[in-house]
A tleap script that builds the chain and sets N, CA, C and O, in Angstrom:
source leaprc.protein.ff14SB
mol = sequence {
  NMET PHE LEU ASP GLU ALA GLN LEU LEU THR
  THR LYS SER GLN ALA THR ILE PRO GLY LYS
  ILE ARG LYS ILE LEU GLY LEU HIE PRO GLY
  ASP SER VAL VAL PHE GLU VAL ASN ASP ASP
  ARG LYS VAL LEU ILE ARG LYS ALA THR PRO
  ILE ASP LEU GLU PHE ALA ARG ALA LEU GLU
  GLY THR LEU SER GLU TRP LEU SER ILE ASN
  ASP GLU GLU ALA TYR ARG ASP CLEU
}
set mol.1.N position { 44.744 -29.457 27.003 }
set mol.1.CA position { 44.595 -29.311 28.440 }
set mol.1.C position { 43.161 -29.654 28.811 }
set mol.1.O position { 42.221 -29.246 28.128 }
set mol.2.N position { 42.999 -30.396 29.881 }
set mol.2.CA position { 41.670 -30.737 30.373 }
set mol.2.C position { 41.569 -30.283 31.816 }
set mol.2.O position { 42.408 -30.632 32.646 }
set mol.3.N position { 40.545 -29.510 32.111 }
set mol.3.CA position { 40.303 -29.032 33.467 }
set mol.3.C position { 38.819 -29.183 33.730 }
set mol.3.O position { 37.988 -28.681 32.973 }
set mol.4.N position { 38.494 -29.875 34.804 }
set mol.4.CA position { 37.100 -30.140 35.130 }
set mol.4.C position { 36.772 -29.459 36.453 }
set mol.4.O position { 37.356 -29.799 37.481 }
set mol.5.N position { 35.855 -28.512 36.440 }
set mol.5.CA position { 35.431 -27.785 37.638 }
set mol.5.C position { 33.918 -27.773 37.677 }
set mol.5.O position { 33.275 -27.595 36.642 }
set mol.6.N position { 33.345 -27.956 38.838 }
set mol.6.CA position { 31.896 -27.924 38.993 }
set mol.6.C position { 31.510 -26.752 39.889 }
set mol.6.O position { 32.213 -26.439 40.850 }
set mol.7.N position { 30.396 -26.109 39.572 }
set mol.7.CA position { 29.874 -24.999 40.356 }
set mol.7.C position { 28.368 -25.166 40.498 }
set mol.7.O position { 27.710 -25.710 39.612 }
set mol.8.N position { 27.826 -24.696 41.615 }
set mol.8.CA position { 26.379 -24.688 41.820 }
set mol.8.C position { 25.792 -23.393 41.276 }
set mol.8.O position { 26.435 -22.344 41.323 }
set mol.9.N position { 24.580 -23.469 40.766 }
set mol.9.CA position { 23.883 -22.270 40.329 }
set mol.9.C position { 23.232 -21.603 41.531 }
set mol.9.O position { 22.717 -22.276 42.424 }
set mol.10.N position { 23.260 -20.282 41.547 }
set mol.10.CA position { 22.574 -19.526 42.586 }
set mol.10.C position { 21.082 -19.510 42.283 }
set mol.10.O position { 20.644 -20.044 41.264 }
set mol.11.N position { 20.312 -18.904 43.159 }
set mol.11.CA position { 18.869 -18.796 42.919 }
set mol.11.C position { 18.563 -17.945 41.690 }
set mol.11.O position { 17.458 -18.012 41.151 }
set mol.12.N position { 19.534 -17.141 41.239 }
set mol.12.CA position { 19.380 -16.342 40.016 }
set mol.12.C position { 19.977 -17.056 38.803 }
set mol.12.O position { 20.164 -16.449 37.748 }
set mol.13.N position { 20.277 -18.355 38.958 }
set mol.13.CA position { 20.870 -19.173 37.879 }
set mol.13.C position { 22.233 -18.659 37.444 }
set mol.13.O position { 22.587 -18.754 36.269 }
set mol.14.N position { 22.995 -18.117 38.378 }
set mol.14.CA position { 24.346 -17.637 38.090 }
set mol.14.C position { 25.360 -18.606 38.677 }
set mol.14.O position { 25.092 -19.266 39.681 }
set mol.15.N position { 26.515 -18.688 38.051 }
set mol.15.CA position { 27.608 -19.513 38.549 }
set mol.15.C position { 28.892 -18.706 38.484 }
set mol.15.O position { 29.059 -17.864 37.601 }
set mol.16.N position { 29.788 -18.959 39.408 }
set mol.16.CA position { 31.094 -18.298 39.419 }
set mol.16.C position { 32.053 -19.076 38.530 }
set mol.16.O position { 32.106 -20.304 38.594 }
set mol.17.N position { 32.806 -18.368 37.703 }
set mol.17.CA position { 33.851 -19.016 36.917 }
set mol.17.C position { 35.035 -19.211 37.861 }
set mol.17.O position { 35.574 -18.231 38.375 }
set mol.18.N position { 35.449 -20.449 38.098 }
set mol.18.CA position { 36.530 -20.712 39.043 }
set mol.18.C position { 37.818 -19.964 38.688 }
set mol.18.O position { 38.103 -19.705 37.518 }
set mol.19.N position { 38.579 -19.628 39.715 }
set mol.19.CA position { 39.809 -18.865 39.541 }
set mol.19.C position { 40.788 -19.482 38.567 }
set mol.19.O position { 41.397 -18.766 37.772 }
set mol.20.N position { 40.955 -20.802 38.608 }
set mol.20.CA position { 41.887 -21.464 37.680 }
set mol.20.C position { 41.475 -21.221 36.234 }
set mol.20.O position { 42.315 -20.977 35.368 }
set mol.21.N position { 40.178 -21.292 35.988 }
set mol.21.CA position { 39.686 -21.100 34.625 }
set mol.21.C position { 39.789 -19.635 34.224 }
set mol.21.O position { 40.159 -19.334 33.089 }
set mol.22.N position { 39.466 -18.711 35.143 }
set mol.22.CA position { 39.622 -17.269 34.841 }
set mol.22.C position { 41.066 -16.965 34.475 }
set mol.22.O position { 41.327 -16.191 33.555 }
set mol.23.N position { 42.004 -17.573 35.193 }
set mol.23.CA position { 43.428 -17.323 34.921 }
set mol.23.C position { 43.820 -17.852 33.544 }
set mol.23.O position { 44.506 -17.167 32.786 }
set mol.24.N position { 43.382 -19.074 33.220 }
set mol.24.CA position { 43.709 -19.665 31.918 }
set mol.24.C position { 43.139 -18.820 30.777 }
set mol.24.O position { 43.795 -18.623 29.754 }
set mol.25.N position { 41.906 -18.320 30.961 }
set mol.25.CA position { 41.248 -17.524 29.913 }
set mol.25.C position { 41.661 -16.052 29.932 }
set mol.25.O position { 41.308 -15.298 29.025 }
set mol.26.N position { 42.402 -15.643 30.955 }
set mol.26.CA position { 42.806 -14.240 31.056 }
set mol.26.C position { 41.636 -13.330 31.360 }
set mol.26.O position { 41.584 -12.200 30.873 }
set mol.27.N position { 40.685 -13.814 32.169 }
set mol.27.CA position { 39.487 -13.030 32.492 }
set mol.27.C position { 39.708 -12.177 33.731 }
set mol.27.O position { 40.345 -12.605 34.694 }
set mol.28.N position { 39.175 -10.971 33.691 }
set mol.28.CA position { 39.258 -10.029 34.803 }
set mol.28.C position { 37.876 -9.433 35.044 }
set mol.28.O position { 37.035 -9.458 34.145 }
set mol.29.N position { 37.620 -8.898 36.239 }
set mol.29.CA position { 36.318 -8.279 36.503 }
set mol.29.C position { 35.954 -7.271 35.405 }
set mol.29.O position { 36.774 -6.441 35.010 }
set mol.30.N position { 34.730 -7.358 34.928 }
set mol.30.CA position { 34.261 -6.463 33.866 }
set mol.30.C position { 34.416 -7.018 32.467 }
set mol.30.O position { 33.837 -6.475 31.526 }
set mol.31.N position { 35.194 -8.102 32.298 }
set mol.31.CA position { 35.340 -8.708 30.973 }
set mol.31.C position { 34.034 -9.363 30.549 }
set mol.31.O position { 33.222 -9.758 31.386 }
set mol.32.N position { 33.846 -9.472 29.254 }
set mol.32.CA position { 32.690 -10.184 28.702 }
set mol.32.C position { 33.134 -11.571 28.257 }
set mol.32.O position { 34.278 -11.777 27.851 }
set mol.33.N position { 32.204 -12.517 28.341 }
set mol.33.CA position { 32.479 -13.879 27.883 }
set mol.33.C position { 31.427 -14.292 26.866 }
set mol.33.O position { 30.332 -13.731 26.815 }
set mol.34.N position { 31.777 -15.275 26.065 }
set mol.34.CA position { 30.878 -15.828 25.058 }
set mol.34.C position { 30.646 -17.293 25.413 }
set mol.34.O position { 31.585 -18.020 25.736 }
set mol.35.N position { 29.383 -17.719 25.349 }
set mol.35.CA position { 29.024 -19.117 25.555 }
set mol.35.C position { 28.611 -19.692 24.204 }
set mol.35.O position { 27.735 -19.142 23.537 }
set mol.36.N position { 29.229 -20.779 23.805 }
set mol.36.CA position { 28.863 -21.463 22.564 }
set mol.36.C position { 28.409 -22.873 22.932 }
set mol.36.O position { 29.127 -23.594 23.624 }
set mol.37.N position { 27.222 -23.269 22.475 }
set mol.37.CA position { 26.679 -24.589 22.765 }
set mol.37.C position { 26.691 -25.407 21.478 }
set mol.37.O position { 26.146 -24.984 20.458 }
set mol.38.N position { 27.326 -26.598 21.536 }
set mol.38.CA position { 27.377 -27.433 20.336 }
set mol.38.C position { 26.184 -28.382 20.285 }
set mol.38.O position { 25.334 -28.360 21.175 }
set mol.39.N position { 26.119 -29.205 19.257 }
set mol.39.CA position { 24.983 -30.114 19.072 }
set mol.39.C position { 24.861 -31.146 20.193 }
set mol.39.O position { 23.769 -31.659 20.440 }
set mol.40.N position { 25.960 -31.453 20.868 }
set mol.40.CA position { 25.947 -32.407 21.984 }
set mol.40.C position { 25.606 -31.732 23.303 }
set mol.40.O position { 25.710 -32.353 24.361 }
set mol.41.N position { 25.193 -30.448 23.253 }
set mol.41.CA position { 24.848 -29.647 24.433 }
set mol.41.C position { 26.055 -29.424 25.347 }
set mol.41.O position { 25.897 -29.234 26.553 }
set mol.42.N position { 27.231 -29.448 24.784 }
set mol.42.CA position { 28.435 -29.097 25.532 }
set mol.42.C position { 28.695 -27.615 25.309 }
set mol.42.O position { 28.502 -27.095 24.210 }
set mol.43.N position { 29.135 -26.946 26.362 }
set mol.43.CA position { 29.306 -25.497 26.314 }
set mol.43.C position { 30.780 -25.135 26.309 }
set mol.43.O position { 31.566 -25.652 27.103 }
set mol.44.N position { 31.137 -24.244 25.406 }
set mol.44.CA position { 32.463 -23.662 25.348 }
set mol.44.C position { 32.334 -22.238 25.854 }
set mol.44.O position { 31.466 -21.492 25.398 }
set mol.45.N position { 33.189 -21.853 26.791 }
set mol.45.CA position { 33.196 -20.467 27.271 }
set mol.45.C position { 34.546 -19.868 26.906 }
set mol.45.O position { 35.592 -20.491 27.086 }
set mol.46.N position { 34.499 -18.651 26.394 }
set mol.46.CA position { 35.750 -17.980 26.026 }
set mol.46.C position { 35.603 -16.487 26.268 }
set mol.46.O position { 34.497 -15.958 26.368 }
set mol.47.N position { 36.742 -15.827 26.359 }
set mol.47.CA position { 36.750 -14.379 26.512 }
set mol.47.C position { 36.238 -13.757 25.217 }
set mol.47.O position { 36.668 -14.140 24.129 }
set mol.48.N position { 35.324 -12.803 25.331 }
set mol.48.CA position { 34.764 -12.151 24.151 }
set mol.48.C position { 35.843 -11.336 23.439 }
set mol.48.O position { 36.684 -10.698 24.072 }
set mol.49.N position { 35.798 -11.375 22.121 }
set mol.49.CA position { 36.710 -10.591 21.297 }
set mol.49.C position { 36.017 -9.283 20.901 }
set mol.49.O position { 34.803 -9.158 21.061 }
set mol.50.N position { 36.767 -8.321 20.391 }
set mol.50.CA position { 36.133 -7.073 19.943 }
set mol.50.C position { 35.019 -7.305 18.917 }
set mol.50.O position { 34.021 -6.585 18.925 }
set mol.51.N position { 35.172 -8.285 18.045 }
set mol.51.CA position { 34.124 -8.531 17.039 }
set mol.51.C position { 32.867 -9.112 17.700 }
set mol.51.O position { 31.756 -8.826 17.254 }
set mol.52.N position { 33.024 -9.923 18.755 }
set mol.52.CA position { 31.860 -10.410 19.496 }
set mol.52.C position { 31.081 -9.238 20.082 }
set mol.52.O position { 29.854 -9.192 19.996 }
set mol.53.N position { 31.799 -8.300 20.675 }
set mol.53.CA position { 31.160 -7.156 21.319 }
set mol.53.C position { 30.495 -6.246 20.294 }
set mol.53.O position { 29.410 -5.718 20.539 }
set mol.54.N position { 31.146 -6.061 19.144 }
set mol.54.CA position { 30.576 -5.232 18.077 }
set mol.54.C position { 29.296 -5.877 17.533 }
set mol.54.O position { 28.311 -5.185 17.272 }
set mol.55.N position { 29.314 -7.195 17.367 }
set mol.55.CA position { 28.122 -7.914 16.903 }
set mol.55.C position { 26.975 -7.742 17.897 }
set mol.55.O position { 25.836 -7.500 17.500 }
set mol.56.N position { 27.276 -7.867 19.182 }
set mol.56.CA position { 26.243 -7.714 20.215 }
set mol.56.C position { 25.657 -6.305 20.190 }
set mol.56.O position { 24.444 -6.135 20.314 }
set mol.57.N position { 26.513 -5.293 20.029 }
set mol.57.CA position { 26.026 -3.915 19.958 }
set mol.57.C position { 25.147 -3.707 18.728 }
set mol.57.O position { 24.122 -3.029 18.803 }
set mol.58.N position { 25.544 -4.291 17.594 }
set mol.58.CA position { 24.760 -4.146 16.367 }
set mol.58.C position { 23.407 -4.841 16.509 }
set mol.58.O position { 22.397 -4.339 16.015 }
set mol.59.N position { 23.385 -5.965 17.166 }
set mol.59.CA position { 22.150 -6.721 17.347 }
set mol.59.C position { 21.203 -6.027 18.313 }
set mol.59.O position { 19.983 -6.100 18.160 }
set mol.60.N position { 21.769 -5.355 19.307 }
set mol.60.CA position { 20.977 -4.670 20.334 }
set mol.60.C position { 19.924 -3.744 19.732 }
set mol.60.O position { 18.784 -3.709 20.195 }
set mol.61.N position { 20.300 -3.012 18.725 }
set mol.61.CA position { 19.399 -2.047 18.114 }
set mol.61.C position { 18.227 -2.675 17.381 }
set mol.61.O position { 17.256 -1.987 17.065 }
set mol.62.N position { 18.302 -3.964 17.106 }
set mol.62.CA position { 17.219 -4.630 16.369 }
set mol.62.C position { 16.206 -5.276 17.303 }
set mol.62.O position { 15.220 -5.847 16.836 }
set mol.63.N position { 16.425 -5.201 18.609 }
set mol.63.CA position { 15.569 -5.907 19.564 }
set mol.63.C position { 14.632 -4.976 20.324 }
set mol.63.O position { 14.177 -5.317 21.415 }
set mol.64.N position { 14.343 -3.820 19.770 }
set mol.64.CA position { 13.542 -2.830 20.486 }
set mol.64.C position { 12.113 -3.299 20.753 }
set mol.64.O position { 11.466 -2.790 21.669 }
set mol.65.N position { 11.604 -4.261 19.974 }
set mol.65.CA position { 10.245 -4.727 20.217 }
set mol.65.C position { 10.113 -5.477 21.541 }
set mol.65.O position { 8.997 -5.769 21.972 }
set mol.66.N position { 11.228 -5.793 22.189 }
set mol.66.CA position { 11.212 -6.519 23.462 }
set mol.66.C position { 11.384 -5.591 24.653 }
set mol.66.O position { 11.779 -6.047 25.726 }
set mol.67.N position { 11.102 -4.309 24.499 }
set mol.67.CA position { 11.356 -3.354 25.569 }
set mol.67.C position { 10.110 -2.921 26.329 }
set mol.67.O position { 10.153 -1.928 27.054 }
set mol.68.N position { 9.009 -3.637 26.183 }
set mol.68.CA position { 7.784 -3.213 26.856 }
set mol.68.C position { 7.790 -3.642 28.327 }
set mol.68.O position { 8.558 -4.518 28.725 }
set mol.69.N position { 6.940 -3.026 29.110 }
set mol.69.CA position { 6.796 -3.389 30.527 }
set mol.69.C position { 6.326 -4.836 30.645 }
set mol.69.O position { 6.769 -5.562 31.535 }
set mol.70.N position { 5.433 -5.258 29.755 }
set mol.70.CA position { 4.941 -6.638 29.780 }
set mol.70.C position { 6.083 -7.630 29.558 }
set mol.70.O position { 6.149 -8.663 30.224 }
set mol.71.N position { 6.971 -7.320 28.634 }
set mol.71.CA position { 8.114 -8.198 28.387 }
set mol.71.C position { 9.028 -8.244 29.610 }
set mol.71.O position { 9.508 -9.311 29.993 }
set mol.72.N position { 9.263 -7.094 30.213 }
set mol.72.CA position { 10.109 -7.038 31.394 }
set mol.72.C position { 9.531 -7.914 32.500 }
set mol.72.O position { 10.264 -8.672 33.136 }
set mol.73.N position { 8.232 -7.819 32.735 }
set mol.73.CA position { 7.604 -8.633 33.770 }
set mol.73.C position { 7.651 -10.122 33.423 }
set mol.73.O position { 7.867 -10.956 34.301 }
set mol.74.N position { 7.454 -10.449 32.181 }
set mol.74.CA position { 7.421 -11.855 31.761 }
set mol.74.C position { 8.787 -12.517 31.831 }
set mol.74.O position { 8.881 -13.706 32.134 }
set mol.75.N position { 9.850 -11.763 31.553 }
set mol.75.CA position { 11.172 -12.375 31.398 }
set mol.75.C position { 12.184 -11.961 32.459 }
set mol.75.O position { 13.349 -12.346 32.356 }
set mol.76.N position { 11.795 -11.202 33.464 }
set mol.76.CA position { 12.770 -10.671 34.441 }
set mol.76.C position { 13.498 -11.754 35.210 }
set mol.76.O position { 14.634 -11.539 35.630 }
set mol.77.N position { 12.883 -12.915 35.409 }
set mol.77.CA position { 13.505 -13.972 36.203 }
set mol.77.C position { 14.361 -14.944 35.391 }
set mol.77.O position { 14.884 -15.912 35.945 }
set mol.78.N position { 14.508 -14.706 34.118 }
set mol.78.CA position { 15.323 -15.619 33.282 }
set mol.78.C position { 16.785 -15.466 33.574 }
set mol.78.O position { 17.610 -16.150 32.968 }
savepdb mol mol.pdb
quit
């Protein structure tokens, strides 16, 4: 299946996942998604699986060095 949809980025660099794509992926408000970028800079988006979420939670605890006020100020607009 091929579906081509274009969206504009907001001033916060956010984009809405179009309804057709949300329906195909089975996405609902509050769901998590995973972005995978290949060597050709093409992006695959998919609904996060329980193992994706568990990996993210496990990784979270290792990033405590990035919790300073200076880091927050430097990276808040990303």
